[in-house]
Chimera marker file (.cmm) of the C-alpha trace (Angstrom):
<marker_set name="trace">
<marker id="1" x="45.324" y="62.727" z="-37.127" r="1" g="1" b="0" radius="0.5"/>
<marker id="2" x="42.156" y="64.756" z="-36.647" r="1" g="1" b="0" radius="0.5"/>
<marker id="3" x="40.654" y="63.236" z="-39.807" r="1" g="1" b="0" radius="0.5"/>
<marker id="4" x="41.503" y="59.710" z="-38.637" r="1" g="1" b="0" radius="0.5"/>
<marker id="5" x="39.777" y="60.314" z="-35.286" r="1" g="1" b="0" radius="0.5"/>
<marker id="6" x="36.721" y="61.736" z="-37.029" r="1" g="1" b="0" radius="0.5"/>
<marker id="7" x="36.532" y="58.717" z="-39.387" r="1" g="1" b="0" radius="0.5"/>
<marker id="8" x="36.814" y="56.267" z="-36.481" r="1" g="1" b="0" radius="0.5"/>
<marker id="9" x="34.134" y="58.202" z="-34.581" r="1" g="1" b="0" radius="0.5"/>
<marker id="10" x="31.762" y="58.160" z="-37.573" r="1" g="1" b="0" radius="0.5"/>
<marker id="11" x="32.372" y="54.461" z="-38.164" r="1" g="1" b="0" radius="0.5"/>
<marker id="12" x="31.750" y="53.663" z="-34.491" r="1" g="1" b="0" radius="0.5"/>
<marker id="13" x="28.487" y="55.628" z="-34.495" r="1" g="1" b="0" radius="0.5"/>
<marker id="14" x="27.367" y="53.855" z="-37.679" r="1" g="1" b="0" radius="0.5"/>
<marker id="15" x="28.173" y="50.429" z="-36.241" r="1" g="1" b="0" radius="0.5"/>
<marker id="16" x="26.341" y="51.261" z="-32.991" r="1" g="1" b="0" radius="0.5"/>
<marker id="17" x="23.266" y="52.470" z="-34.891" r="1" g="1" b="0" radius="0.5"/>
<marker id="18" x="23.220" y="49.347" z="-37.061" r="1" g="1" b="0" radius="0.5"/>
<marker id="19" x="23.486" y="47.123" z="-33.965" r="1" g="1" b="0" radius="0.5"/>
<marker id="20" x="20.677" y="49.053" z="-32.249" r="1" g="1" b="0" radius="0.5"/>
<marker id="21" x="18.520" y="48.692" z="-35.361" r="1" g="1" b="0" radius="0.5"/>
<marker id="22" x="19.085" y="44.917" z="-35.427" r="1" g="1" b="0" radius="0.5"/>
<marker id="23" x="18.272" y="44.657" z="-31.717" r="1" g="1" b="0" radius="0.5"/>
<marker id="24" x="15.069" y="46.687" z="-32.186" r="1" g="1" b="0" radius="0.5"/>
<marker id="25" x="13.992" y="44.578" z="-35.172" r="1" g="1" b="0" radius="0.5"/>
<marker id="26" x="14.734" y="41.333" z="-33.317" r="1" g="1" b="0" radius="0.5"/>
<marker id="27" x="12.804" y="42.419" z="-30.205" r="1" g="1" b="0" radius="0.5"/>
<marker id="28" x="9.843" y="43.510" z="-32.325" r="1" g="1" b="0" radius="0.5"/>
<marker id="29" x="9.894" y="40.180" z="-34.169" r="1" g="1" b="0" radius="0.5"/>
<marker id="30" x="9.980" y="38.212" z="-30.892" r="1" g="1" b="0" radius="0.5"/>
<marker id="31" x="7.193" y="40.345" z="-29.416" r="1" g="1" b="0" radius="0.5"/>
<marker id="32" x="4.871" y="39.950" z="-32.395" r="1" g="1" b="0" radius="0.5"/>
<marker id="33" x="5.518" y="36.242" z="-32.899" r="1" g="1" b="0" radius="0.5"/>
<marker id="34" x="5.237" y="35.326" z="-29.210" r="1" g="1" b="0" radius="0.5"/>
<marker id="35" x="2.024" y="37.187" z="-28.410" r="1" g="1" b="0" radius="0.5"/>
<marker id="36" x="-1.330" y="35.791" z="-29.536" r="1" g="1" b="0" radius="0.5"/>
<marker id="37" x="-3.189" y="37.617" z="-32.300" r="1" g="1" b="0" radius="0.5"/>
<marker id="38" x="-6.197" y="37.398" z="-34.586" r="1" g="1" b="0" radius="0.5"/>
<marker id="39" x="-7.084" y="39.051" z="-37.882" r="1" g="1" b="0" radius="0.5"/>
<marker id="40" x="-9.700" y="41.198" z="-36.176" r="1" g="1" b="0" radius="0.5"/>
<marker id="41" x="-7.641" y="42.419" z="-33.237" r="1" g="1" b="0" radius="0.5"/>
<marker id="42" x="-4.295" y="41.954" z="-31.555" r="1" g="1" b="0" radius="0.5"/>
<marker id="43" x="-3.930" y="41.365" z="-27.857" r="1" g="1" b="0" radius="0.5"/>
<marker id="44" x="-1.165" y="40.544" z="-25.442" r="1" g="1" b="0" radius="0.5"/>
<marker id="45" x="-1.636" y="38.072" z="-22.598" r="1" g="1" b="0" radius="0.5"/>
<marker id="46" x="0.215" y="35.695" z="-20.361" r="1" g="1" b="0" radius="0.5"/>
<marker id="47" x="-0.516" y="32.146" z="-21.433" r="1" g="1" b="0" radius="0.5"/>
<marker id="48" x="-0.194" y="29.375" z="-18.878" r="1" g="1" b="0" radius="0.5"/>
<marker id="49" x="-0.527" y="25.691" z="-19.649" r="1" g="1" b="0" radius="0.5"/>
<marker id="50" x="-2.583" y="23.853" z="-17.042" r="1" g="1" b="0" radius="0.5"/>
<marker id="51" x="-2.278" y="20.101" z="-16.639" r="1" g="1" b="0" radius="0.5"/>
<marker id="52" x="-3.079" y="17.705" z="-13.811" r="1" g="1" b="0" radius="0.5"/>
<marker id="53" x="-0.423" y="15.586" z="-12.109" r="1" g="1" b="0" radius="0.5"/>
<marker id="54" x="-2.497" y="12.501" z="-12.907" r="1" g="1" b="0" radius="0.5"/>
<marker id="55" x="-4.505" y="11.594" z="-15.970" r="1" g="1" b="0" radius="0.5"/>
<marker id="56" x="-8.217" y="11.000" z="-15.985" r="1" g="1" b="0" radius="0.5"/>
<marker id="57" x="-11.572" y="12.311" z="-17.088" r="1" g="1" b="0" radius="0.5"/>
<marker id="58" x="-12.607" y="15.699" z="-15.772" r="1" g="1" b="0" radius="0.5"/>
<marker id="59" x="-15.979" y="15.432" z="-14.045" r="1" g="1" b="0" radius="0.5"/>
<marker id="60" x="-16.365" y="18.988" z="-12.781" r="1" g="1" b="0" radius="0.5"/>
<marker id="61" x="-14.950" y="22.372" z="-13.797" r="1" g="1" b="0" radius="0.5"/>
<marker id="62" x="-14.917" y="24.925" z="-10.981" r="1" g="1" b="0" radius="0.5"/>
<marker id="63" x="-14.026" y="28.051" z="-12.996" r="1" g="1" b="0" radius="0.5"/>
<marker id="64" x="-15.655" y="30.036" z="-15.773" r="1" g="1" b="0" radius="0.5"/>
<marker id="65" x="-14.046" y="31.510" z="-18.876" r="1" g="1" b="0" radius="0.5"/>
<marker id="66" x="-11.698" y="34.429" z="-18.144" r="1" g="1" b="0" radius="0.5"/>
<marker id="67" x="-12.230" y="34.105" z="-14.393" r="1" g="1" b="0" radius="0.5"/>
<marker id="68" x="-9.344" y="35.183" z="-12.175" r="1" g="1" b="0" radius="0.5"/>
<marker id="69" x="-7.930" y="32.301" z="-10.174" r="1" g="1" b="0" radius="0.5"/>
<marker id="70" x="-5.776" y="32.219" z="-7.083" r="1" g="1" b="0" radius="0.5"/>
<marker id="71" x="-2.930" y="29.974" z="-6.013" r="1" g="1" b="0" radius="0.5"/>
<marker id="72" x="-4.079" y="26.561" z="-4.708" r="1" g="1" b="0" radius="0.5"/>
<marker id="73" x="-7.627" y="27.066" z="-6.039" r="1" g="1" b="0" radius="0.5"/>
<marker id="74" x="-9.180" y="23.827" z="-7.312" r="1" g="1" b="0" radius="0.5"/>
<marker id="75" x="-9.851" y="24.356" z="-11.016" r="1" g="1" b="0" radius="0.5"/>
<marker id="76" x="-11.343" y="20.977" z="-11.908" r="1" g="1" b="0" radius="0.5"/>
<marker id="77" x="-12.114" y="17.581" z="-10.409" r="1" g="1" b="0" radius="0.5"/>
<marker id="78" x="-10.835" y="14.342" z="-11.921" r="1" g="1" b="0" radius="0.5"/>
<marker id="79" x="-12.987" y="11.193" z="-12.066" r="1" g="1" b="0" radius="0.5"/>
<marker id="80" x="-12.473" y="9.738" z="-8.562" r="1" g="1" b="0" radius="0.5"/>
<marker id="81" x="-12.802" y="5.973" z="-9.265" r="1" g="1" b="0" radius="0.5"/>
<marker id="82" x="-10.061" y="6.076" z="-11.913" r="1" g="1" b="0" radius="0.5"/>
<marker id="83" x="-7.875" y="8.294" z="-9.759" r="1" g="1" b="0" radius="0.5"/>
<marker id="84" x="-8.443" y="6.041" z="-6.725" r="1" g="1" b="0" radius="0.5"/>
<marker id="85" x="-7.537" y="2.952" z="-8.774" r="1" g="1" b="0" radius="0.5"/>
<marker id="86" x="-4.339" y="4.603" z="-10.020" r="1" g="1" b="0" radius="0.5"/>
<marker id="87" x="-3.476" y="5.603" z="-6.441" r="1" g="1" b="0" radius="0.5"/>
<marker id="88" x="-4.041" y="2.064" z="-5.146" r="1" g="1" b="0" radius="0.5"/>
<marker id="89" x="-1.882" y="0.625" z="-7.950" r="1" g="1" b="0" radius="0.5"/>
<marker id="90" x="0.895" y="3.085" z="-7.152" r="1" g="1" b="0" radius="0.5"/>
<marker id="91" x="0.707" y="2.242" z="-3.440" r="1" g="1" b="0" radius="0.5"/>
<marker id="92" x="0.846" y="-1.487" z="-4.273" r="1" g="1" b="0" radius="0.5"/>
<marker id="93" x="3.934" y="-0.871" z="-6.435" r="1" g="1" b="0" radius="0.5"/>
<marker id="94" x="5.604" y="1.016" z="-3.589" r="1" g="1" b="0" radius="0.5"/>
<marker id="95" x="4.850" y="-1.805" z="-1.134" r="1" g="1" b="0" radius="0.5"/>
<marker id="96" x="6.150" y="-4.418" z="-3.601" r="1" g="1" b="0" radius="0.5"/>
<marker id="97" x="9.420" y="-2.588" z="-4.226" r="1" g="1" b="0" radius="0.5"/>
<marker id="98" x="9.921" y="-1.911" z="-0.517" r="1" g="1" b="0" radius="0.5"/>
<marker id="99" x="9.496" y="-5.637" z="0.192" r="1" g="1" b="0" radius="0.5"/>
<marker id="100" x="11.827" y="-6.509" z="-2.678" r="1" g="1" b="0" radius="0.5"/>
<marker id="101" x="14.436" y="-4.056" z="-1.398" r="1" g="1" b="0" radius="0.5"/>
<marker id="102" x="14.174" y="-5.530" z="2.105" r="1" g="1" b="0" radius="0.5"/>
<marker id="103" x="14.646" y="-9.060" z="0.703" r="1" g="1" b="0" radius="0.5"/>
<marker id="104" x="17.715" y="-7.938" z="-1.257" r="1" g="1" b="0" radius="0.5"/>
<marker id="105" x="19.166" y="-6.318" z="1.880" r="1" g="1" b="0" radius="0.5"/>
<marker id="106" x="18.545" y="-9.542" z="3.822" r="1" g="1" b="0" radius="0.5"/>
<marker id="107" x="20.194" y="-11.625" z="1.074" r="1" g="1" b="0" radius="0.5"/>
<marker id="108" x="23.167" y="-9.271" z="0.961" r="1" g="1" b="0" radius="0.5"/>
<marker id="109" x="23.552" y="-9.455" z="4.752" r="1" g="1" b="0" radius="0.5"/>
<marker id="110" x="23.336" y="-13.271" z="4.784" r="1" g="1" b="0" radius="0.5"/>
<marker id="111" x="26.042" y="-13.703" z="2.127" r="1" g="1" b="0" radius="0.5"/>
<link id1="1" id2="2" r="1" g="1" b="0" radius="0.2"/>
<link id1="2" id2="3" r="1" g="1" b="0" radius="0.2"/>
<link id1="3" id2="4" r="1" g="1" b="0" radius="0.2"/>
<link id1="4" id2="5" r="1" g="1" b="0" radius="0.2"/>
<link id1="5" id2="6" r="1" g="1" b="0" radius="0.2"/>
<link id1="6" id2="7" r="1" g="1" b="0" radius="0.2"/>
<link id1="7" id2="8" r="1" g="1" b="0" radius="0.2"/>
<link id1="8" id2="9" r="1" g="1" b="0" radius="0.2"/>
<link id1="9" id2="10" r="1" g="1" b="0" radius="0.2"/>
<link id1="10" id2="11" r="1" g="1" b="0" radius="0.2"/>
<link id1="11" id2="12" r="1" g="1" b="0" radius="0.2"/>
<link id1="12" id2="13" r="1" g="1" b="0" radius="0.2"/>
<link id1="13" id2="14" r="1" g="1" b="0" radius="0.2"/>
<link id1="14" id2="15" r="1" g="1" b="0" radius="0.2"/>
<link id1="15" id2="16" r="1" g="1" b="0" radius="0.2"/>
<link id1="16" id2="17" r="1" g="1" b="0" radius="0.2"/>
<link id1="17" id2="18" r="1" g="1" b="0" radius="0.2"/>
<link id1="18" id2="19" r="1" g="1" b="0" radius="0.2"/>
<link id1="19" id2="20" r="1" g="1" b="0" radius="0.2"/>
<link id1="20" id2="21" r="1" g="1" b="0" radius="0.2"/>
<link id1="21" id2="22" r="1" g="1" b="0" radius="0.2"/>
<link id1="22" id2="23" r="1" g="1" b="0" radius="0.2"/>
<link id1="23" id2="24" r="1" g="1" b="0" radius="0.2"/>
<link id1="24" id2="25" r="1" g="1" b="0" radius="0.2"/>
<link id1="25" id2="26" r="1" g="1" b="0" radius="0.2"/>
<link id1="26" id2="27" r="1" g="1" b="0" radius="0.2"/>
<link id1="27" id2="28" r="1" g="1" b="0" radius="0.2"/>
<link id1="28" id2="29" r="1" g="1" b="0" radius="0.2"/>
<link id1="29" id2="30" r="1" g="1" b="0" radius="0.2"/>
<link id1="30" id2="31" r="1" g="1" b="0" radius="0.2"/>
<link id1="31" id2="32" r="1" g="1" b="0" radius="0.2"/>
<link id1="32" id2="33" r="1" g="1" b="0" radius="0.2"/>
<link id1="33" id2="34" r="1" g="1" b="0" radius="0.2"/>
<link id1="34" id2="35" r="1" g="1" b="0" radius="0.2"/>
<link id1="35" id2="36" r="1" g="1" b="0" radius="0.2"/>
<link id1="36" id2="37" r="1" g="1" b="0" radius="0.2"/>
<link id1="37" id2="38" r="1" g="1" b="0" radius="0.2"/>
<link id1="38" id2="39" r="1" g="1" b="0" radius="0.2"/>
<link id1="39" id2="40" r="1" g="1" b="0" radius="0.2"/>
<link id1="40" id2="41" r="1" g="1" b="0" radius="0.2"/>
<link id1="41" id2="42" r="1" g="1" b="0" radius="0.2"/>
<link id1="42" id2="43" r="1" g="1" b="0" radius="0.2"/>
<link id1="43" id2="44" r="1" g="1" b="0" radius="0.2"/>
<link id1="44" id2="45" r="1" g="1" b="0" radius="0.2"/>
<link id1="45" id2="46" r="1" g="1" b="0" radius="0.2"/>
<link id1="46" id2="47" r="1" g="1" b="0" radius="0.2"/>
<link id1="47" id2="48" r="1" g="1" b="0" radius="0.2"/>
<link id1="48" id2="49" r="1" g="1" b="0" radius="0.2"/>
<link id1="49" id2="50" r="1" g="1" b="0" radius="0.2"/>
<link id1="50" id2="51" r="1" g="1" b="0" radius="0.2"/>
<link id1="51" id2="52" r="1" g="1" b="0" radius="0.2"/>
<link id1="52" id2="53" r="1" g="1" b="0" radius="0.2"/>
<link id1="53" id2="54" r="1" g="1" b="0" radius="0.2"/>
<link id1="54" id2="55" r="1" g="1" b="0" radius="0.2"/>
<link id1="55" id2="56" r="1" g="1" b="0" radius="0.2"/>
<link id1="56" id2="57" r="1" g="1" b="0" radius="0.2"/>
<link id1="57" id2="58" r="1" g="1" b="0" radius="0.2"/>
<link id1="58" id2="59" r="1" g="1" b="0" radius="0.2"/>
<link id1="59" id2="60" r="1" g="1" b="0" radius="0.2"/>
<link id1="60" id2="61" r="1" g="1" b="0" radius="0.2"/>
<link id1="61" id2="62" r="1" g="1" b="0" radius="0.2"/>
<link id1="62" id2="63" r="1" g="1" b="0" radius="0.2"/>
<link id1="63" id2="64" r="1" g="1" b="0" radius="0.2"/>
<link id1="64" id2="65" r="1" g="1" b="0" radius="0.2"/>
<link id1="65" id2="66" r="1" g="1" b="0" radius="0.2"/>
<link id1="66" id2="67" r="1" g="1" b="0" radius="0.2"/>
<link id1="67" id2="68" r="1" g="1" b="0" radius="0.2"/>
<link id1="68" id2="69" r="1" g="1" b="0" radius="0.2"/>
<link id1="69" id2="70" r="1" g="1" b="0" radius="0.2"/>
<link id1="70" id2="71" r="1" g="1" b="0" radius="0.2"/>
<link id1="71" id2="72" r="1" g="1" b="0" radius="0.2"/>
<link id1="72" id2="73" r="1" g="1" b="0" radius="0.2"/>
<link id1="73" id2="74" r="1" g="1" b="0" radius="0.2"/>
<link id1="74" id2="75" r="1" g="1" b="0" radius="0.2"/>
<link id1="75" id2="76" r="1" g="1" b="0" radius="0.2"/>
<link id1="76" id2="77" r="1" g="1" b="0" radius="0.2"/>
<link id1="77" id2="78" r="1" g="1" b="0" radius="0.2"/>
<link id1="78" id2="79" r="1" g="1" b="0" radius="0.2"/>
<link id1="79" id2="80" r="1" g="1" b="0" radius="0.2"/>
<link id1="80" id2="81" r="1" g="1" b="0" radius="0.2"/>
<link id1="81" id2="82" r="1" g="1" b="0" radius="0.2"/>
<link id1="82" id2="83" r="1" g="1" b="0" radius="0.2"/>
<link id1="83" id2="84" r="1" g="1" b="0" radius="0.2"/>
<link id1="84" id2="85" r="1" g="1" b="0" radius="0.2"/>
<link id1="85" id2="86" r="1" g="1" b="0" radius="0.2"/>
<link id1="86" id2="87" r="1" g="1" b="0" radius="0.2"/>
<link id1="87" id2="88" r="1" g="1" b="0" radius="0.2"/>
<link id1="88" id2="89" r="1" g="1" b="0" radius="0.2"/>
<link id1="89" id2="90" r="1" g="1" b="0" radius="0.2"/>
<link id1="90" id2="91" r="1" g="1" b="0" radius="0.2"/>
<link id1="91" id2="92" r="1" g="1" b="0" radius="0.2"/>
<link id1="92" id2="93" r="1" g="1" b="0" radius="0.2"/>
<link id1="93" id2="94" r="1" g="1" b="0" radius="0.2"/>
<link id1="94" id2="95" r="1" g="1" b="0" radius="0.2"/>
<link id1="95" id2="96" r="1" g="1" b="0" radius="0.2"/>
<link id1="96" id2="97" r="1" g="1" b="0" radius="0.2"/>
<link id1="97" id2="98" r="1" g="1" b="0" radius="0.2"/>
<link id1="98" id2="99" r="1" g="1" b="0" radius="0.2"/>
<link id1="99" id2="100" r="1" g="1" b="0" radius="0.2"/>
<link id1="100" id2="101" r="1" g="1" b="0" radius="0.2"/>
<link id1="101" id2="102" r="1" g="1" b="0" radius="0.2"/>
<link id1="102" id2="103" r="1" g="1" b="0" radius="0.2"/>
<link id1="103" id2="104" r="1" g="1" b="0" radius="0.2"/>
<link id1="104" id2="105" r="1" g="1" b="0" radius="0.2"/>
<link id1="105" id2="106" r="1" g="1" b="0" radius="0.2"/>
<link id1="106" id2="107" r="1" g="1" b="0" radius="0.2"/>
<link id1="107" id2="108" r="1" g="1" b="0" radius="0.2"/>
<link id1="108" id2="109" r="1" g="1" b="0" radius="0.2"/>
<link id1="109" id2="110" r="1" g="1" b="0" radius="0.2"/>
<link id1="110" id2="111" r="1" g="1" b="0" radius="0.2"/>
</marker_set>
């Protein structure tokens, strides 16, 4: 019985070590494939994609390379005439669909 317990204990330790090795290898693989690198040097950084809510040409950039930015800081300015036109079109669409919805409600009430 003592030999059986020792064999189970050794097997359990071996299985645990193999699992730990796989976890360590997987974490190292994820770390090295997810962090940016170059041939000359390796660095680790948080990468954030920045995109505007509307499309358009950028006319002014208010930050420099590697500058720290704060929440709600304006990073760039979009071409105002294009943005204004898109805003006016969106407002016209809203007004049209509100009128259409009101007409449908009136038709439904009259029936």
